[in-house]
Steps between C-alpha positions, in 0.01 A plus 500: 500500500329459836336156511258373763353149530172523693380212711152632593235741378565716808863531399403597147269771643781628727756512224267694271407736782869577562565572131206495252745513208601141560362283218322164550651195332307170480573266206688768311387386155381855410712702749834362388424559132442865582824512697701320229374740234575794735137606515531468874793591721394408856717611790323265747300179462286288731474135403170360619507151345602337829211636705298184586153657506549658160578160347183327621137481393194379685124468476337800654121442515362536146835621367861393479766728649823490297823642638673742268807280469310186397660396168349431161608141533293449816201667337514298178508164678345324797197618700506865392466398135161342571376772737576784255542340157532817293785617722674169444443532120658845500798379714578221252541747213767707674868457404692181550484251789800675652318836491183349648696345782594849634249751348224604750144608489582810699778591256262475207263745667777734631663524156158613365583422137194500270631162378500346848318173445356455849351853506191436279422180684513669840292788370235268356481317831464828689808416713607735775860600575612534864760774528717528813709771669610586849168694529291182442324331210257617236306319230468611140360358175725420205397809304555714813853360540609530139443852376693499169787352306741376773334730747333412829330670791754355747649754739883494535476325837248232386537153349259232371441248779241265348219464250152388601340309210130397511435133432229477232308196384507502125729461197787748453727572201815696430625549144786703350647574161873543437743464213585143605343226714715521812724732702336808351368839613133518408384719212145459631351295781160439655357338810141375524347366820151383583310486827232232482353607831411842359479412130763765437790538258805727529748590226829681545756605243883497494762673286235716326443775762736711704337400833293187590162507323186289466282456191185609688280565195583160363422339841164670516413429131571125501292433813178516294625221274629253761308199633661425833301182550659318206803735456428607146524832305302612197729497199337812353640704790864411438598761235371789710650356816838476328469862382414625850795323654733659247345844554570466875870522417712812433823349369813668371735443207840375605781272381305190597167572330269758348204640684267370224624146542480514879138620486407223257695232698342573835152476340588161360634388839170609659302284260732201543481520877123527485470192277730300727254561786164512318391276210378692199135448405313613189150626591419584141 
């Protein structure tokens, strides 16, 4: 196998331009599973985990710019965990400490698995992905990047350089359901973020749709029952809200769960997240 260790983003661009069939390797927590099970048989690999600018994050105006090789461990702890709390919550649920030490945010997006735990959080936050090639950079949304199950809109000569995540003032939640409490692939997951400046709520789903998806009808419905001044929600609205969240999903039956259970579970997660942010009130 041809193996390259890149030291700069310019070198990555050049190597991909020379041979677009070369595959990108960051933490390898998904990539090497595919190789070991012979689902992938790469002839050439570019390791990008030693590129300094891809391993850094910084404040960028009203957003935080996160390099694609920033690890789950860095996201779950320290300053990033307070700046984007839902992202930290999702990072803590992934794998073991050893996995989180090497797994990267860019790898989670590039793998494009419906069960990728950071994907619903980034979608709810309206994050933008900066894609790089020798021809320059372009910016896409999460749902523009991920087009289906393990499918992306990346061209062969492109790679994910960084993710620009808006910094919102307001509570955030990430919840997931799996067959055990830790080191588990999610059966259903949900991210909920609030923006106190705009009195807005966003809800994104994981593991229950082929491509990233928001529960837009549920978002619009619950707005009429929220009191943003005291952060409460009318209890009478909860059953219909839970139903609308579930109906926003289009899950499948597989060896990990039935579609019926996934639809029910994501609705329950929506209600739980809502009640962690807003206190229930009975107006009757």
